[in-house]
Backbone as a ProteinNet text record, in pm:
[ID]
protein_1_A
[PRIMARY]
MPIFAAIQSPEKVKDTVKEIVRKPYPKYKVIVLNDDFNTFEHVSNCLMKYIPHMTEQMAWEFTNQIHFEGLAIVWVGPMEQAELYHAQLKQAGLTMAPLEAE
[TERTIARY]
8376.3	8298.4	8316.6	8195	8215	8182.3	8260.2	8252.1	8105.8	8023.6	7854.6	7808.5	7781.3	7722.7	7640	7697.9	7582.9	7507.9	7514.8	7434.4	7322.3	7250.4	7088.5	7042.5	6977.2	6900.7	6827.5	6795.9	6709.7	6580	6504.7	6395.2	6362.1	6463.2	6495	6520.9	6576.5	6597.2	6437.1	6399.7	6242	6109.3	6156.5	6021.7	6074.1	6196.5	6211.9	6192	6202.5	6161.4	6059	5966.1	5855.5	5818	5694.7	5691.6	5613.4	5636.6	5608	5490.3	5391.2	5262.1	5189.3	5210.1	5147.9	4988.4	4923.9	4780.9	4743.2	4639.6	4582.2	4508.9	4520.1	4384.7	4264.6	4191.7	4045.9	3991.9	3912.9	3796	3709.9	3606.9	3495	3413.7	3255.8	3176	3079	3076.8	2980	2844	2744.3	2595.1	2505.1	2434.1	2323.1	2165.4	2118.6	1991.1	1849.2	1740.5	1626.9	1533.6	1501.8	1432.6	1303.4	1195.7	1076.7	1062.4	1223.8	1229.9	1280.1	1394.1	1516.5	1443.7	1443	1411.7	1522.2	1497.6	1516.1	1635.2	1602.1	1705.2	1812.2	1765	1908.5	1970.2	1936.7	2014.4	2128.8	2076	2134.5	2234.2	2212.7	2306	2402.8	2384	2457.8	2591.5	2563.2	2611	2725	2704.3	2763.8	2831	2853.6	2916.2	2996.8	2936.7	3073.9	3124.5	3105.9	3135.2	3253.8	3341.7	3480.3	3412	3426.7	3381.7	3274.3	3179.1	3031.4	2981.3	2929	2864	2719.7	2658.8	2494.2	2406.8	2469.5	2379.5	2399	2556.2	2538.3	2518.7	2469.1	2426.9	2263.5	2203.1	2077.6	2039.8	2132.5	2120.8	2130.7	2233.9	2204.1	2118.7	2053.4	1932.8	1794.4	1809	1683.7	1728.1	1823.8	1859	1836.8	1845.9	1822.5	1696	1602.1	1467.6	1377.6	1428.5	1411.3	1396.4	1560.3	1590.7	1649.8	1604.1	1631.9	1719.9	1873.7	1997.9	2120.4	2211.8	2288.1	2439.4	2573.9	2691.9	2742	2729.2	2803.8	2920.7	3026.3	3167.4	3251.3	3328.1	3411.2	3577.3	3641.3	3791.3	3816	3945.1	4033.1	3943.1	3953.6	3901	3909.1	3953.8	3981.8	3908.6	3911.2	3837.5	3686.2	3670.1	3525.1	3450.3	3534.4	3488.2	3448.2	3516.5	3533.9	3388.3	3361.7	3224.5	3098.5	3126.5	3008.9	2972.8	3060.6	3020.5	2948	2999.4	2984.7	2874.3	2800.6	2638.9	2559.9	2577.5	2543.8	2513.3	2584.2	2559.7	2454.7	2485.2	2395	2250.7	2211.9	2106.6	2053.6	2124.5	2124	2133.3	2068.8	2021.7	2142.4	2230.4	2350.8	2341.6	2417.7	2429.5	2550.1	2608.7	2739.4	2849.8	2964.5	3070.5	3065.7	3101.6	3117.3	3264.6	3331.3	3406.4	3401.1	3448.9	3440.2	3469.2
-3056.7	-3015.6	-2891.8	-2789.3	-2689	-2719.8	-2676.7	-2734.5	-2703.6	-2592.3	-2546.2	-2634.5	-2727.8	-2785.3	-2883.5	-2869.1	-2993.3	-2941.4	-2799.6	-2715.2	-2670	-2733.1	-2727.4	-2579.9	-2461.7	-2330.2	-2365.7	-2186	-2199.6	-2247.5	-2252.2	-2262.7	-2413.8	-2495.3	-2650	-2688.4	-2617.5	-2660.3	-2641.1	-2514.2	-2471.5	-2611.8	-2648.4	-2787.3	-2901.9	-2947.7	-3023.9	-3047.9	-2905.6	-2877.6	-2907.8	-3017.1	-2999.5	-2989.6	-2894.7	-2813	-2923.6	-2947.4	-3037.2	-2990.3	-3042.4	-2978.5	-3066.3	-3064.8	-3165	-3082.1	-3210	-3229.5	-3296.9	-3220.4	-3297.6	-3424.3	-3545.1	-3633.2	-3581.9	-3639.9	-3602.7	-3596.7	-3540	-3570.3	-3654.2	-3723.9	-3773.8	-3787.6	-3770.4	-3705.1	-3848.6	-3862.7	-3960	-3898.3	-3958.3	-3903	-4000.9	-3987.2	-4058.1	-3984.9	-4089.7	-4016.3	-4057.2	-4001.6	-4019.3	-4151.1	-4239.7	-4340.4	-4376.4	-4445.8	-4478.6	-4565.6	-4622.7	-4664.3	-4730.6	-4610.2	-4574.2	-4466.6	-4488.4	-4380.3	-4259.1	-4160.5	-4051.3	-4088.8	-4168	-4201.6	-4317.5	-4410.4	-4497.3	-4434.3	-4343	-4225.1	-4147.9	-4100.3	-4007	-4104.6	-4213.3	-4301.9	-4384.1	-4413.6	-4465.4	-4340.2	-4237.2	-4113.3	-4100.4	-4107	-4072.4	-4179.4	-4289.2	-4446.3	-4421.1	-4386.7	-4454.7	-4319.8	-4205.3	-4095.5	-4034.4	-4001.8	-3958.9	-3798.8	-3800.9	-3612.8	-3608.4	-3675.8	-3660.5	-3590.5	-3518.5	-3453.3	-3512.9	-3519.5	-3578.7	-3424.2	-3298.6	-3233	-3228.2	-3237	-3252.1	-3380	-3490.4	-3632.3	-3580	-3518.6	-3467.7	-3333.6	-3282.3	-3185.7	-3256.7	-3324.7	-3425.4	-3510.6	-3592.4	-3664.4	-3573.1	-3445.8	-3352.4	-3295.2	-3271.9	-3247.7	-3365.8	-3455.5	-3593	-3620.4	-3568.4	-3623.4	-3483.5	-3396.7	-3275.3	-3268.9	-3256.1	-3215.6	-3345.3	-3483.2	-3565.5	-3632.7	-3559.3	-3641.7	-3529.1	-3543.1	-3479.8	-3537.4	-3434.7	-3522.2	-3518.5	-3594.2	-3631.6	-3620.7	-3625.9	-3655.8	-3650.9	-3566.6	-3567.5	-3556.8	-3663.2	-3684.6	-3769.1	-3815.2	-3910.2	-4029.2	-4121.8	-4214.4	-4365.3	-4403.7	-4486.4	-4507.2	-4365.8	-4352.8	-4325.5	-4259.1	-4265.2	-4376	-4461.5	-4604.6	-4679.3	-4670	-4747.5	-4680.5	-4560.5	-4469.8	-4521.1	-4552	-4557.7	-4684.5	-4758.1	-4942.6	-4938.7	-4912.7	-4884.8	-4849.6	-4767.5	-4683.6	-4800.3	-4818.3	-4920.9	-5038.8	-5102	-5225.2	-5209.8	-5095.5	-5065.8	-5023.2	-5037	-5007	-4882.8	-4786.6	-4662.3	-4676	-4588.4	-4569.3	-4484.7	-4525.5	-4445.7	-4443.6	-4323.4	-4248.8	-4318.5	-4317.1	-4406.2	-4270.6	-4348.3	-4212.3	-4093.8	-4008.1	-3891.3	-3787.9	-3816.1	-3708.7	-3601.5	-3506.7	-3383.6	-3285.8
-5143.6	-5083.3	-4971	-4935.9	-4842.7	-4731.5	-4610.8	-4491	-4452.4	-4507.8	-4432.1	-4527.5	-4591.4	-4655.6	-4570.2	-4461	-4400.4	-4287.2	-4284.9	-4162.9	-4262.3	-4118.3	-4224	-4204.4	-4274.4	-4266	-4130.1	-4110.2	-3963.2	-4009.8	-4108.2	-4145.2	-4158.8	-4195	-4162.1	-3984.6	-3921.4	-3805.8	-3702.6	-3774	-3729.4	-3749.2	-3842.7	-3869.7	-3787.5	-3758.1	-3708.4	-3539.1	-3502.2	-3378.2	-3340.4	-3245.1	-3238.9	-3080.3	-3022.3	-2916.4	-2855.1	-2719.2	-2624.4	-2552.1	-2577.5	-2509	-2394	-2242.6	-2163.8	-2105.6	-2146.5	-2102.4	-2043.5	-1918.9	-1825.5	-1859.6	-1768.3	-1811.7	-1809	-1889.9	-1862.5	-1718.3	-1718.3	-1580.4	-1620.3	-1540.1	-1557	-1444.2	-1539.4	-1402.1	-1384.9	-1261.4	-1202.5	-1210.6	-1281.8	-1283	-1296.9	-1106.6	-1084.2	-1131	-1223.8	-1260.2	-1167.1	-1160.1	-1117.4	-1152.6	-1029.4	-1110.3	-1002.1	-1014.7	-986	-807.2	-825	-693.3	-616.4	-567.1	-496.4	-396.7	-266.4	-191.2	-170	-130.2	-79.7	-2.2	109	206.6	172.1	77.5	14.9	-70	-168.7	-215.3	-179.8	-82.5	8.2	109.4	113.2	200	128	6.5	-95.3	-107.7	-147.5	-206.3	-66.2	53.5	193.3	192.5	163.4	177	82	-85.4	-166.4	-260.1	-205	-260.7	-148.4	-142.4	-40.9	-5.2	121.6	140.4	153.7	145.6	73.3	273.9	243.8	386.5	404	480.9	494.5	403	439.6	394.3	209.6	158.1	20.4	-30.2	14.4	-7.1	5.9	83.2	67.7	-56.6	-64.6	-180.4	-317.2	-349	-436.7	-464.3	-364.2	-328.3	-430.2	-384.5	-412.8	-559.4	-594.8	-758.2	-808.5	-818.2	-864.8	-882.1	-793.1	-774.6	-840.2	-853.3	-928.1	-1066.8	-1069.8	-1200.5	-1294.5	-1262.9	-1353.3	-1331.3	-1254.8	-1263.6	-1182	-1130.7	-1080.1	-1070.4	-1122.7	-1109.2	-969.8	-929.5	-782.7	-735.3	-878.3	-802.9	-932.6	-997	-1110.9	-1077.9	-1151.9	-1096.9	-1236	-1161.1	-1259.3	-1289.7	-1442.3	-1503.6	-1342.2	-1317.4	-1241.8	-1113.7	-1054.8	-911.7	-946.7	-1095.8	-1105	-1167.2	-1244.9	-1218.4	-1131	-1025.3	-900.3	-826.4	-793.3	-752.9	-846.2	-951.2	-1060.8	-1063.1	-1070.3	-995.4	-862.7	-769.8	-625.8	-609.2	-691	-674	-782.9	-875.8	-957.1	-871.8	-818.5	-771.8	-637.3	-594	-433.4	-551.3	-629.6	-704.6	-770.3	-737.8	-799	-951.5	-1013.3	-1187.3	-1204.9	-1264.5	-1296.6	-1472.7	-1518.4	-1607.5	-1661.7	-1806.5	-1843.8	-1791.5	-1738.3	-1710.9	-1843.2	-1817	-1897.6	-1872.3	-1962.2	-1987.5	-1958.6	-1888.2	-1893.4	-1977.6
[MASK]
++++++++++++++++++++++++++++++++++++++++++++++++++++++++++++++++++++++++++++++++++++++++++++++++++++++

């Protein structure tokens, strides 16, 4: 048996090498929906209390967007944090859309 019999052809080697592609984790949207029972002040206060780095001005802009457009994406990020903020806002009485992957 020749020594070269165990060597694979370049085509065979190419088939067995897999390219590793790193994909980032999906980001999730926290969406607050408009309703007929939460006041502007309550929505704004909840956003400032539970969403990190939410300023008063941003909270009021989101609150107006929720009222006039029917919803606002108030935070986007990793699933675990999105689940926490979603649960906190829902527990505070806001009407929430299901978490949505970006």
